[in-house]
MIDO-514523 format. One record per residue (C-alpha): residue number from 1; residue in three letters; x negated, y, z negated. Coordinates in Angstrom, 2 decimals. Layout:
N
@nr=NUM; rest=ala; px=X; py=Y; pz=Z
...
***
This chain:
358
@nr=1; rest=unk; px=13.57; py=-20.15; pz=11.09
@nr=2; rest=unk; px=11.02; py=-22.93; pz=10.08
@nr=3; rest=unk; px=10.07; py=-26.35; pz=11.22
@nr=4; rest=unk; px=9.70; py=-29.86; pz=9.19
@nr=5; rest=unk; px=8.70; py=-32.96; pz=10.12
@nr=6; rest=unk; px=11.33; py=-35.72; pz=9.57
@nr=7; rest=unk; px=8.83; py=-37.25; pz=7.45
@nr=8; rest=unk; px=8.30; py=-34.28; pz=5.35
@nr=9; rest=unk; px=9.96; py=-35.22; pz=1.96
@nr=10; rest=unk; px=8.81; py=-38.45; pz=0.84
@nr=11; rest=unk; px=9.62; py=-37.70; pz=-2.77
@nr=12; rest=unk; px=13.63; py=-37.12; pz=-2.09
@nr=13; rest=unk; px=14.41; py=-40.66; pz=-2.12
@nr=14; rest=unk; px=13.07; py=-41.14; pz=-5.82
@nr=15; rest=unk; px=14.37; py=-37.70; pz=-6.91
@nr=16; rest=unk; px=17.80; py=-38.35; pz=-5.62
@nr=17; rest=unk; px=17.96; py=-41.59; pz=-7.13
@nr=18; rest=unk; px=16.89; py=-40.64; pz=-10.79
@nr=19; rest=unk; px=19.62; py=-37.72; pz=-10.49
@nr=20; rest=unk; px=21.99; py=-40.03; pz=-9.34
@nr=21; rest=unk; px=20.99; py=-42.56; pz=-12.23
@nr=22; rest=unk; px=21.54; py=-39.69; pz=-14.52
@nr=23; rest=unk; px=25.06; py=-38.99; pz=-13.63
@nr=24; rest=unk; px=24.41; py=-35.50; pz=-13.16
@nr=25; rest=unk; px=26.42; py=-35.67; pz=-9.85
@nr=26; rest=unk; px=29.91; py=-35.81; pz=-12.00
@nr=27; rest=unk; px=32.60; py=-36.55; pz=-9.79
@nr=28; rest=unk; px=30.85; py=-35.96; pz=-6.36
@nr=29; rest=unk; px=30.78; py=-39.46; pz=-5.21
@nr=30; rest=unk; px=29.90; py=-38.49; pz=-1.74
@nr=31; rest=unk; px=26.69; py=-37.63; pz=-3.13
@nr=32; rest=unk; px=25.79; py=-41.41; pz=-3.89
@nr=33; rest=unk; px=27.18; py=-42.47; pz=-0.75
@nr=34; rest=unk; px=24.88; py=-43.01; pz=2.13
@nr=35; rest=unk; px=22.29; py=-41.89; pz=-0.56
@nr=36; rest=unk; px=19.39; py=-43.33; pz=1.81
@nr=37; rest=unk; px=20.50; py=-41.32; pz=4.84
@nr=38; rest=unk; px=20.65; py=-38.26; pz=2.56
@nr=39; rest=unk; px=17.03; py=-38.74; pz=1.26
@nr=40; rest=unk; px=15.48; py=-39.78; pz=4.58
@nr=41; rest=unk; px=16.38; py=-37.81; pz=8.00
@nr=42; rest=unk; px=15.20; py=-40.86; pz=9.89
@nr=43; rest=unk; px=17.71; py=-43.07; pz=8.17
@nr=44; rest=unk; px=20.46; py=-40.59; pz=9.26
@nr=45; rest=unk; px=19.60; py=-40.46; pz=12.79
@nr=46; rest=unk; px=16.52; py=-42.77; pz=13.45
@nr=47; rest=unk; px=15.31; py=-40.89; pz=16.71
@nr=48; rest=unk; px=14.84; py=-37.25; pz=14.78
@nr=49; rest=unk; px=11.35; py=-36.21; pz=14.84
@nr=50; rest=unk; px=11.45; py=-32.65; pz=13.59
@nr=51; rest=unk; px=13.78; py=-30.71; pz=11.40
@nr=52; rest=unk; px=14.63; py=-26.89; pz=12.55
@nr=53; rest=unk; px=15.99; py=-25.28; pz=8.84
@nr=54; rest=unk; px=17.53; py=-21.91; pz=9.37
@nr=55; rest=unk; px=18.26; py=-19.53; pz=6.17
@nr=56; rest=unk; px=21.09; py=-16.77; pz=6.63
@nr=57; rest=unk; px=20.43; py=-13.77; pz=4.18
@nr=58; rest=unk; px=24.02; py=-13.11; pz=2.20
@nr=59; rest=unk; px=22.76; py=-10.67; pz=-0.24
@nr=60; rest=unk; px=25.14; py=-8.20; pz=-1.44
@nr=61; rest=unk; px=24.93; py=-4.59; pz=-2.50
@nr=62; rest=unk; px=25.41; py=-3.59; pz=-6.55
@nr=63; rest=unk; px=25.43; py=-6.17; pz=-9.16
@nr=64; rest=unk; px=27.45; py=-9.15; pz=-8.57
@nr=65; rest=unk; px=27.72; py=-10.02; pz=-12.40
@nr=66; rest=unk; px=29.28; py=-6.70; pz=-13.11
@nr=67; rest=unk; px=32.61; py=-7.98; pz=-12.96
@nr=68; rest=unk; px=32.09; py=-10.18; pz=-16.20
@nr=69; rest=unk; px=32.22; py=-7.14; pz=-18.18
@nr=70; rest=unk; px=35.89; py=-6.86; pz=-17.28
@nr=71; rest=unk; px=37.65; py=-9.71; pz=-18.68
@nr=72; rest=unk; px=41.21; py=-8.90; pz=-16.91
@nr=73; rest=unk; px=39.58; py=-9.30; pz=-13.52
@nr=74; rest=unk; px=38.63; py=-12.52; pz=-11.39
@nr=75; rest=unk; px=35.00; py=-13.25; pz=-10.98
@nr=76; rest=unk; px=34.24; py=-15.03; pz=-7.36
@nr=77; rest=unk; px=30.86; py=-16.02; pz=-6.36
@nr=78; rest=unk; px=29.44; py=-14.00; pz=-3.75
@nr=79; rest=unk; px=29.23; py=-16.41; pz=-0.85
@nr=80; rest=unk; px=33.06; py=-16.92; pz=-1.24
@nr=81; rest=unk; px=34.42; py=-13.34; pz=-1.02
@nr=82; rest=unk; px=33.71; py=-13.36; pz=3.06
@nr=83; rest=unk; px=34.40; py=-16.07; pz=5.88
@nr=84; rest=unk; px=33.42; py=-19.35; pz=5.60
@nr=85; rest=unk; px=29.90; py=-19.25; pz=5.92
@nr=86; rest=unk; px=30.28; py=-23.17; pz=7.50
@nr=87; rest=unk; px=32.01; py=-21.52; pz=10.88
@nr=88; rest=unk; px=29.64; py=-18.91; pz=11.21
@nr=89; rest=unk; px=26.48; py=-20.65; pz=10.71
@nr=90; rest=unk; px=27.69; py=-23.63; pz=12.87
@nr=91; rest=unk; px=28.17; py=-21.32; pz=15.69
@nr=92; rest=unk; px=25.03; py=-19.80; pz=15.34
@nr=93; rest=unk; px=22.95; py=-23.28; pz=14.76
@nr=94; rest=unk; px=25.04; py=-24.72; pz=18.17
@nr=95; rest=unk; px=23.43; py=-21.64; pz=20.06
@nr=96; rest=unk; px=19.87; py=-22.32; pz=18.96
@nr=97; rest=unk; px=20.19; py=-26.21; pz=19.38
@nr=98; rest=unk; px=21.57; py=-25.78; pz=22.79
@nr=99; rest=unk; px=18.43; py=-23.54; pz=23.61
@nr=100; rest=unk; px=16.56; py=-26.04; pz=22.23
@nr=101; rest=unk; px=17.69; py=-29.24; pz=24.12
@nr=102; rest=unk; px=17.46; py=-27.26; pz=27.39
@nr=103; rest=unk; px=13.80; py=-26.07; pz=26.91
@nr=104; rest=unk; px=12.43; py=-29.05; pz=25.45
@nr=105; rest=unk; px=14.62; py=-31.64; pz=27.13
@nr=106; rest=unk; px=15.51; py=-33.01; pz=23.64
@nr=107; rest=unk; px=18.60; py=-34.31; pz=21.83
@nr=108; rest=unk; px=19.65; py=-32.37; pz=19.00
@nr=109; rest=unk; px=22.51; py=-32.37; pz=16.10
@nr=110; rest=unk; px=23.61; py=-29.63; pz=13.85
@nr=111; rest=unk; px=24.60; py=-29.83; pz=10.17
@nr=112; rest=unk; px=25.71; py=-27.13; pz=7.84
@nr=113; rest=unk; px=26.38; py=-28.55; pz=4.43
@nr=114; rest=unk; px=28.70; py=-31.36; pz=5.90
@nr=115; rest=unk; px=26.35; py=-34.58; pz=6.17
@nr=116; rest=unk; px=24.12; py=-36.47; pz=4.07
@nr=117; rest=unk; px=21.13; py=-33.84; pz=4.54
@nr=118; rest=unk; px=18.94; py=-32.56; pz=1.53
@nr=119; rest=unk; px=18.85; py=-29.21; pz=3.01
@nr=120; rest=unk; px=16.76; py=-27.39; pz=0.07
@nr=121; rest=unk; px=13.89; py=-29.67; pz=-0.50
@nr=122; rest=unk; px=13.89; py=-29.58; pz=3.87
@nr=123; rest=unk; px=13.77; py=-25.81; pz=3.37
@nr=124; rest=unk; px=10.78; py=-25.80; pz=0.98
@nr=125; rest=unk; px=8.93; py=-28.57; pz=3.37
@nr=126; rest=unk; px=9.57; py=-26.20; pz=6.41
@nr=127; rest=unk; px=8.28; py=-23.08; pz=4.55
@nr=128; rest=unk; px=11.63; py=-21.02; pz=3.84
@nr=129; rest=unk; px=10.89; py=-21.05; pz=0.20
@nr=130; rest=unk; px=11.03; py=-22.99; pz=-2.80
@nr=131; rest=unk; px=13.38; py=-24.94; pz=-4.83
@nr=132; rest=unk; px=13.26; py=-22.36; pz=-8.14
@nr=133; rest=unk; px=13.85; py=-23.85; pz=-11.62
@nr=134; rest=unk; px=18.00; py=-23.44; pz=-11.19
@nr=135; rest=unk; px=17.29; py=-26.06; pz=-8.13
@nr=136; rest=unk; px=18.44; py=-23.16; pz=-5.93
@nr=137; rest=unk; px=16.15; py=-22.20; pz=-2.74
@nr=138; rest=unk; px=14.19; py=-18.90; pz=-3.55
@nr=139; rest=unk; px=12.43; py=-16.80; pz=-1.02
@nr=140; rest=unk; px=9.77; py=-14.34; pz=-1.21
@nr=141; rest=unk; px=11.83; py=-12.11; pz=1.49
@nr=142; rest=unk; px=15.66; py=-12.72; pz=0.54
@nr=143; rest=unk; px=15.33; py=-13.83; pz=-3.35
@nr=144; rest=unk; px=18.17; py=-16.71; pz=-4.07
@nr=145; rest=unk; px=20.40; py=-15.27; pz=-1.43
@nr=146; rest=unk; px=19.88; py=-17.79; pz=1.48
@nr=147; rest=unk; px=22.52; py=-20.24; pz=3.21
@nr=148; rest=unk; px=21.02; py=-23.07; pz=4.91
@nr=149; rest=unk; px=21.55; py=-24.90; pz=8.08
@nr=150; rest=unk; px=19.28; py=-27.61; pz=9.58
@nr=151; rest=unk; px=18.97; py=-28.79; pz=13.56
@nr=152; rest=unk; px=17.85; py=-32.35; pz=13.85
@nr=153; rest=unk; px=15.82; py=-32.86; pz=17.13
@nr=154; rest=unk; px=14.31; py=-35.39; pz=18.90
@nr=155; rest=unk; px=11.06; py=-32.86; pz=19.81
@nr=156; rest=unk; px=7.82; py=-32.93; pz=18.39
@nr=157; rest=unk; px=7.51; py=-29.70; pz=17.22
@nr=158; rest=unk; px=4.49; py=-28.14; pz=15.39
@nr=159; rest=unk; px=5.48; py=-27.90; pz=11.60
@nr=160; rest=unk; px=5.21; py=-24.80; pz=9.45
@nr=161; rest=unk; px=3.47; py=-25.10; pz=6.23
@nr=162; rest=unk; px=5.31; py=-25.92; pz=2.97
@nr=163; rest=unk; px=6.14; py=-23.08; pz=0.45
@nr=164; rest=unk; px=4.60; py=-23.51; pz=-3.13
@nr=165; rest=unk; px=6.29; py=-22.89; pz=-6.30
@nr=166; rest=unk; px=6.46; py=-19.15; pz=-7.47
@nr=167; rest=unk; px=8.64; py=-19.34; pz=-10.53
@nr=168; rest=unk; px=5.66; py=-19.11; pz=-12.83
@nr=169; rest=unk; px=6.40; py=-18.95; pz=-16.36
@nr=170; rest=unk; px=9.82; py=-17.22; pz=-15.50
@nr=171; rest=unk; px=13.12; py=-19.04; pz=-17.00
@nr=172; rest=unk; px=15.81; py=-16.15; pz=-16.71
@nr=173; rest=unk; px=17.95; py=-18.35; pz=-14.35
@nr=174; rest=unk; px=17.72; py=-21.11; pz=-17.08
@nr=175; rest=unk; px=18.50; py=-19.06; pz=-19.89
@nr=176; rest=unk; px=21.36; py=-17.17; pz=-18.54
@nr=177; rest=unk; px=23.41; py=-20.39; pz=-17.83
@nr=178; rest=unk; px=26.69; py=-20.13; pz=-19.83
@nr=179; rest=unk; px=27.40; py=-23.88; pz=-20.03
@nr=180; rest=unk; px=23.87; py=-25.13; pz=-20.57
@nr=181; rest=unk; px=23.67; py=-26.76; pz=-17.51
@nr=182; rest=unk; px=20.43; py=-27.42; pz=-17.04
@nr=183; rest=unk; px=18.78; py=-30.17; pz=-19.16
@nr=184; rest=unk; px=15.45; py=-29.15; pz=-18.11
@nr=185; rest=unk; px=13.41; py=-26.93; pz=-15.40
@nr=186; rest=unk; px=14.25; py=-28.02; pz=-11.94
@nr=187; rest=unk; px=17.05; py=-30.26; pz=-13.04
@nr=188; rest=unk; px=20.69; py=-29.31; pz=-12.65
@nr=189; rest=unk; px=23.65; py=-31.55; pz=-14.61
@nr=190; rest=unk; px=26.55; py=-30.50; pz=-12.32
@nr=191; rest=unk; px=28.78; py=-31.91; pz=-14.94
@nr=192; rest=unk; px=28.35; py=-28.70; pz=-16.84
@nr=193; rest=unk; px=27.59; py=-26.16; pz=-14.08
@nr=194; rest=unk; px=30.68; py=-23.42; pz=-13.86
@nr=195; rest=unk; px=30.34; py=-23.43; pz=-9.75
@nr=196; rest=unk; px=30.89; py=-27.44; pz=-9.83
@nr=197; rest=unk; px=33.28; py=-27.35; pz=-12.65
@nr=198; rest=unk; px=35.54; py=-24.51; pz=-10.84
@nr=199; rest=unk; px=34.95; py=-25.72; pz=-7.08
@nr=200; rest=unk; px=34.23; py=-29.51; pz=-6.55
@nr=201; rest=unk; px=35.88; py=-31.01; pz=-10.05
@nr=202; rest=unk; px=39.03; py=-32.12; pz=-9.48
@nr=203; rest=unk; px=40.46; py=-32.69; pz=-12.90
@nr=204; rest=unk; px=40.80; py=-31.16; pz=-16.47
@nr=205; rest=unk; px=38.18; py=-29.03; pz=-17.40
@nr=206; rest=unk; px=36.33; py=-30.49; pz=-20.82
@nr=207; rest=unk; px=37.62; py=-28.25; pz=-23.10
@nr=208; rest=unk; px=34.30; py=-27.66; pz=-24.74
@nr=209; rest=unk; px=33.02; py=-26.09; pz=-21.61
@nr=210; rest=unk; px=36.20; py=-23.76; pz=-21.08
@nr=211; rest=unk; px=34.98; py=-20.88; pz=-23.01
@nr=212; rest=unk; px=31.70; py=-20.56; pz=-20.98
@nr=213; rest=unk; px=33.39; py=-20.03; pz=-18.06
@nr=214; rest=unk; px=34.77; py=-16.74; pz=-18.87
@nr=215; rest=unk; px=36.49; py=-15.02; pz=-16.06
@nr=216; rest=unk; px=34.78; py=-16.68; pz=-13.25
@nr=217; rest=unk; px=37.61; py=-18.26; pz=-11.17
@nr=218; rest=unk; px=35.61; py=-19.50; pz=-8.27
@nr=219; rest=unk; px=31.96; py=-20.47; pz=-8.51
@nr=220; rest=unk; px=29.15; py=-18.76; pz=-10.74
@nr=221; rest=unk; px=26.21; py=-16.49; pz=-9.66
@nr=222; rest=unk; px=24.39; py=-16.13; pz=-12.90
@nr=223; rest=unk; px=21.23; py=-18.20; pz=-12.34
@nr=224; rest=unk; px=20.96; py=-16.87; pz=-8.61
@nr=225; rest=unk; px=21.73; py=-12.92; pz=-9.56
@nr=226; rest=unk; px=18.76; py=-12.76; pz=-12.46
@nr=227; rest=unk; px=16.11; py=-14.08; pz=-10.41
@nr=228; rest=unk; px=13.18; py=-11.72; pz=-10.00
@nr=229; rest=unk; px=12.57; py=-12.40; pz=-6.55
@nr=230; rest=unk; px=15.75; py=-10.87; pz=-5.51
@nr=231; rest=unk; px=14.27; py=-7.23; pz=-5.62
@nr=232; rest=unk; px=12.92; py=-8.08; pz=-2.44
@nr=233; rest=unk; px=16.76; py=-9.12; pz=-0.70
@nr=234; rest=unk; px=18.22; py=-6.72; pz=1.86
@nr=235; rest=unk; px=21.63; py=-6.38; pz=2.13
@nr=236; rest=unk; px=23.38; py=-9.09; pz=4.62
@nr=237; rest=unk; px=23.92; py=-7.32; pz=8.16
@nr=238; rest=unk; px=25.84; py=-10.36; pz=9.53
@nr=239; rest=unk; px=29.21; py=-8.66; pz=10.21
@nr=240; rest=unk; px=31.12; py=-11.81; pz=10.77
@nr=241; rest=unk; px=29.67; py=-12.57; pz=6.95
@nr=242; rest=unk; px=30.82; py=-9.08; pz=5.46
@nr=243; rest=unk; px=32.17; py=-9.15; pz=2.14
@nr=244; rest=unk; px=35.99; py=-8.98; pz=2.08
@nr=245; rest=unk; px=36.57; py=-5.80; pz=-0.23
@nr=246; rest=unk; px=39.85; py=-7.01; pz=-1.16
@nr=247; rest=unk; px=38.61; py=-10.12; pz=-2.81
@nr=248; rest=unk; px=36.39; py=-7.95; pz=-5.26
@nr=249; rest=unk; px=37.63; py=-7.52; pz=-9.18
@nr=250; rest=unk; px=41.48; py=-9.15; pz=-8.38
@nr=251; rest=unk; px=43.30; py=-8.75; pz=-11.41
@nr=252; rest=unk; px=44.14; py=-12.00; pz=-13.20
@nr=253; rest=unk; px=47.93; py=-11.70; pz=-13.84
@nr=254; rest=unk; px=48.26; py=-10.99; pz=-10.22
@nr=255; rest=unk; px=46.22; py=-14.24; pz=-9.40
@nr=256; rest=unk; px=48.74; py=-16.07; pz=-11.78
@nr=257; rest=unk; px=51.54; py=-15.37; pz=-9.99
@nr=258; rest=unk; px=50.30; py=-16.55; pz=-6.56
@nr=259; rest=unk; px=52.69; py=-19.59; pz=-5.04
@nr=260; rest=unk; px=50.85; py=-22.18; pz=-2.50
@nr=261; rest=unk; px=51.79; py=-19.52; pz=0.43
@nr=262; rest=unk; px=50.21; py=-16.70; pz=-1.21
@nr=263; rest=unk; px=47.26; py=-18.28; pz=-2.28
@nr=264; rest=unk; px=46.75; py=-19.36; pz=1.28
@nr=265; rest=unk; px=47.57; py=-16.04; pz=2.85
@nr=266; rest=unk; px=45.29; py=-14.40; pz=0.07
@nr=267; rest=unk; px=41.96; py=-16.88; pz=0.66
@nr=268; rest=unk; px=42.60; py=-17.75; pz=4.34
@nr=269; rest=unk; px=39.41; py=-18.27; pz=6.11
@nr=270; rest=unk; px=37.54; py=-18.17; pz=3.12
@nr=271; rest=unk; px=35.79; py=-20.94; pz=0.99
@nr=272; rest=unk; px=38.34; py=-20.56; pz=-1.76
@nr=273; rest=unk; px=41.01; py=-22.05; pz=0.19
@nr=274; rest=unk; px=39.54; py=-25.53; pz=0.15
@nr=275; rest=unk; px=40.15; py=-25.69; pz=-3.56
@nr=276; rest=unk; px=43.89; py=-25.56; pz=-3.45
@nr=277; rest=unk; px=46.52; py=-23.45; pz=-5.28
@nr=278; rest=unk; px=46.83; py=-26.24; pz=-8.19
@nr=279; rest=unk; px=42.86; py=-26.28; pz=-8.95
@nr=280; rest=unk; px=42.35; py=-22.60; pz=-8.26
@nr=281; rest=unk; px=45.27; py=-21.75; pz=-10.91
@nr=282; rest=unk; px=43.64; py=-23.96; pz=-13.39
@nr=283; rest=unk; px=40.78; py=-21.75; pz=-13.37
@nr=284; rest=unk; px=42.44; py=-18.62; pz=-13.23
@nr=285; rest=unk; px=44.39; py=-19.73; pz=-16.36
@nr=286; rest=unk; px=40.97; py=-20.63; pz=-18.42
@nr=287; rest=unk; px=39.99; py=-16.99; pz=-17.31
@nr=288; rest=unk; px=43.46; py=-15.86; pz=-18.75
@nr=289; rest=unk; px=42.42; py=-17.85; pz=-21.69
@nr=290; rest=unk; px=39.03; py=-16.55; pz=-22.36
@nr=291; rest=unk; px=40.27; py=-12.85; pz=-21.73
@nr=292; rest=unk; px=41.54; py=-11.83; pz=-25.39
@nr=293; rest=unk; px=44.01; py=-10.01; pz=-23.58
@nr=294; rest=unk; px=47.19; py=-10.68; pz=-25.43
@nr=295; rest=unk; px=49.41; py=-9.32; pz=-22.97
@nr=296; rest=unk; px=47.98; py=-12.21; pz=-20.31
@nr=297; rest=unk; px=49.78; py=-14.56; pz=-22.26
@nr=298; rest=unk; px=52.69; py=-13.63; pz=-20.44
@nr=299; rest=unk; px=51.05; py=-14.58; pz=-17.17
@nr=300; rest=unk; px=50.40; py=-18.18; pz=-18.58
@nr=301; rest=unk; px=54.08; py=-18.73; pz=-19.92
@nr=302; rest=unk; px=55.92; py=-19.33; pz=-16.32
@nr=303; rest=unk; px=53.17; py=-21.96; pz=-15.48
@nr=304; rest=unk; px=54.23; py=-24.09; pz=-18.68
@nr=305; rest=unk; px=56.96; py=-25.59; pz=-16.44
@nr=306; rest=unk; px=54.62; py=-25.94; pz=-13.13
@nr=307; rest=unk; px=54.72; py=-28.94; pz=-11.14
@nr=308; rest=unk; px=51.47; py=-29.51; pz=-11.25
@nr=309; rest=unk; px=49.70; py=-31.13; pz=-14.96
@nr=310; rest=unk; px=46.76; py=-29.27; pz=-14.14
@nr=311; rest=unk; px=48.34; py=-26.06; pz=-14.14
@nr=312; rest=unk; px=50.79; py=-26.77; pz=-17.21
@nr=313; rest=unk; px=47.47; py=-28.17; pz=-19.44
@nr=314; rest=unk; px=45.67; py=-24.88; pz=-18.80
@nr=315; rest=unk; px=48.74; py=-22.58; pz=-19.04
@nr=316; rest=unk; px=49.02; py=-24.27; pz=-22.68
@nr=317; rest=unk; px=45.57; py=-23.93; pz=-23.63
@nr=318; rest=unk; px=45.49; py=-20.14; pz=-22.50
@nr=319; rest=unk; px=48.56; py=-19.49; pz=-24.21
@nr=320; rest=unk; px=47.05; py=-21.03; pz=-27.48
@nr=321; rest=unk; px=44.24; py=-18.92; pz=-27.25
@nr=322; rest=unk; px=46.16; py=-15.88; pz=-26.83
@nr=323; rest=unk; px=49.41; py=-16.31; pz=-28.67
@nr=324; rest=unk; px=48.84; py=-19.27; pz=-31.24
@nr=325; rest=unk; px=51.94; py=-18.43; pz=-33.26
@nr=326; rest=unk; px=54.08; py=-18.68; pz=-30.13
@nr=327; rest=unk; px=52.32; py=-21.82; pz=-28.67
@nr=328; rest=unk; px=52.86; py=-23.22; pz=-32.34
@nr=329; rest=unk; px=56.44; py=-22.89; pz=-31.96
@nr=330; rest=unk; px=56.50; py=-24.34; pz=-28.47
@nr=331; rest=unk; px=54.62; py=-27.32; pz=-29.01
@nr=332; rest=unk; px=56.60; py=-29.82; pz=-30.70
@nr=333; rest=unk; px=59.52; py=-29.27; pz=-28.28
@nr=334; rest=unk; px=57.10; py=-29.45; pz=-25.06
@nr=335; rest=unk; px=55.52; py=-32.70; pz=-26.83
@nr=336; rest=unk; px=58.76; py=-34.13; pz=-26.74
@nr=337; rest=unk; px=59.41; py=-33.34; pz=-22.83
@nr=338; rest=unk; px=55.94; py=-34.18; pz=-21.59
@nr=339; rest=unk; px=55.06; py=-37.19; pz=-19.74
@nr=340; rest=unk; px=51.58; py=-36.49; pz=-18.50
@nr=341; rest=unk; px=48.96; py=-37.46; pz=-21.10
@nr=342; rest=unk; px=46.66; py=-34.65; pz=-20.40
@nr=343; rest=unk; px=49.17; py=-32.05; pz=-21.16
@nr=344; rest=unk; px=50.57; py=-33.85; pz=-24.17
@nr=345; rest=unk; px=46.93; py=-33.75; pz=-25.47
@nr=346; rest=unk; px=46.89; py=-29.70; pz=-25.06
@nr=347; rest=unk; px=50.03; py=-29.37; pz=-26.71
@nr=348; rest=unk; px=49.31; py=-31.63; pz=-29.36
@nr=349; rest=unk; px=45.95; py=-29.62; pz=-30.28
@nr=350; rest=unk; px=48.61; py=-26.73; pz=-30.68
@nr=351; rest=unk; px=51.02; py=-28.14; pz=-32.68
@nr=352; rest=unk; px=51.32; py=-26.78; pz=-36.30
@nr=353; rest=unk; px=50.09; py=-28.87; pz=-39.31
@nr=354; rest=unk; px=53.32; py=-29.21; pz=-40.74
@nr=355; rest=unk; px=54.62; py=-31.05; pz=-37.43
@nr=356; rest=unk; px=51.24; py=-33.36; pz=-37.45
@nr=357; rest=unk; px=52.09; py=-34.38; pz=-40.71
@nr=358; rest=unk; px=55.64; py=-34.94; pz=-40.26
***
């Protein structure tokens, strides 16, 4: 826990505007909405005088990237294979905020990733860590594995010193990105980021980016996991954020069989649930298409008739990757019966040349 003044991030408005002007936010329209309040705590709440930033360690044991070598398994980001952190951290923040309000006679507001708050710049200003070249907060004690929350208060609290950058010449996080989501150090183009594509992006994923997604069906830990500062991180001890073993290395074939009720039951209480069954199956089918396992083509076939165009399109793409001959045989017939333009485009790409000529 560290403290920053409400005026501690004067460079934030310009940096945020430049990022938005570059279009790096993709479909996250909420990043532009209320951007003045996001960039300046005093615009969100005029009475705020101090910001208490809190970080919770969520480091796990072992190598979080090991599952990437198992193409028939699903890779789910480390933070998502546990209870939704919003619920856990918000309860803890309210306890701290209540104590602060009682002792200081001050008003407080609590935020956990659900309001226009620039948590990472504020955390750096407060001394919790620094924003690394991958734009994620890095701590000398916890590496890249920190979940953040903020308490805005009217209390005038002594501010801590900001943390300086300790990345040096290292660029491991930049070089490992499978989809080249970093135009430059300290800049993230969310439109190419696997975490954004598999979680926030609501529609069809660019065909050029799909191969780089591999078997990542929810989020991506690559740039976090390779940070050298992780060597100092201790395994998280918060029992309410314990990893759910049943979500580790799930079979893609099993995930492809999930209906809406099965999806909700499996991921109840976790961040994965909020993506919804259709977007999640989109991701699973991309992973199946990337698997190189011909037998998994059978898992894509039933979804060619799925009610969701998002799912149908990726079923066609996956089938084309794993069984191009069968996909070619189905393409012409599917084109004739398909009304959704994106799904038609996927089938058209698989139509045999003879059909194109006709």
